[in-house]
C-alpha positions, 0 to 999 in steps of 0.5 A: 379535664381528660389529658388526652383531650387537651392535646387537641386544644388550642388557645382561644386568644392566639391559637397556640397549643395548650398544655395542662399544668397545675389545674390550668391550661396554658399556652406558650404565649402566657395565656392561662385558663383555669380548670373548674373543680367540676372538671371543665375548662372555660375557653371563652375569650374575655370579650365573649358573652354567653347570650342565650346559653342554657341556664341551670334550670334548662340544663337540669330539665334536659338531664331529667328528660334525657335520662328518662330515655325519651330521646333514646332513638336519636341517641342510639342511631347517632351513636351507631352511625358515629361508631361506623366511622371508627373514630379516635376523637369525637367532637360534640359541638353544642354538647349540652349535658354530654348525653349524646357524646356519652352514647357515642363513646360507649359505642366507640370504645377506642375513642375519646371525646370533647364536649363544647358548649357555651353554657357553663352549666351544661359543661359542668354536667358534660365533664362528668358524662363519660370517663373518656370525655372532656368538656370546654365552654366555647362559642360555636360562632367563634373560632373553635379552640380545637386544632386543625384536622383533629377530629374524626367526627363532629356531632351537632345535635339541636345546636348552631352549625359553624360550617367553616369551623367544623370543616377546619377541625375535621380531618380530610375524610372526617364526617359531620353528623347533625340531628335536627327536629323534623316538622312533626316533632312535638305535633299538637304541643306546638300550637296548643302551648305556643312553642317555637315551630319548625321551619318547613325548609329547615333541612333545605336551609341546613344543606345550603348553609353547609354547602361549599364545606360539606356534601350530604352523604346520607339522611334518615328520619326517625320518629317515635311516640312518648306518652307524657304526663303534664309534668314531663311535658313541662320538663320537655319544654323547659329544656329547649329554646321555647323555655325562653318564650313561654313563661311557666305560668302560661305553660301551666294554664295551657296544659290544663286544656290537654289530656294527661297523659298525652301521646306526643310524637318525637321526630328527628332527622339524622344527616351525615355529611362528608367533608369537602377538600 
């Protein structure tokens, strides 16, 4: 656990500041949280449940697919956008393996970062994603274990958005960066494989959900194409929410009907929001 990150953390039970001592995080109220040997801290309250947190298989698939560079376009553009804000502390809410946070920190050499994810399997990877990043298991739908106004930038990539908490942990002039799939994302794979479809009004609904806390500053669409083998498509499906809905056996049967390899559109929307007072 990166010492510089700990000073931005608070106890998920009482909200007091946390300190690092003897491989534990401890608050003045006596609440303690172990730091795992893999380097992350679990700050889920005792009554929290991981729900549909990414499994070890999903995290492994994500690591494999992202490491191959297929999502380099959104990662690079997001990292550049974050760096333009000149951050000293970047919070990645729903960080997964820490892939996008690592890219952002590479672009911002004076910044430190914190990866938050409800999956302990993801946190294990994120803890080792970058030497200037720490990782914490936390639920984005609950109060975040982060001090008020601590973050210069919040990143949110394909993850739930808690507008009130993002607003609270950002400094007054802080920025929120979101990356979401556009309706063209994965193109023919959606119907052919029975994947979860993208809501036509997804961006509109996101703006509405953030209204009152943030105002849209800029938005850009990014689209690339990847020529993927059936094995790579299996990995792609296995790393996302459709993994919960399409059994591997059904996926294999449906893939037989598709060309191997197959051109697949990868389409994203990068939105930047300014924090409202």
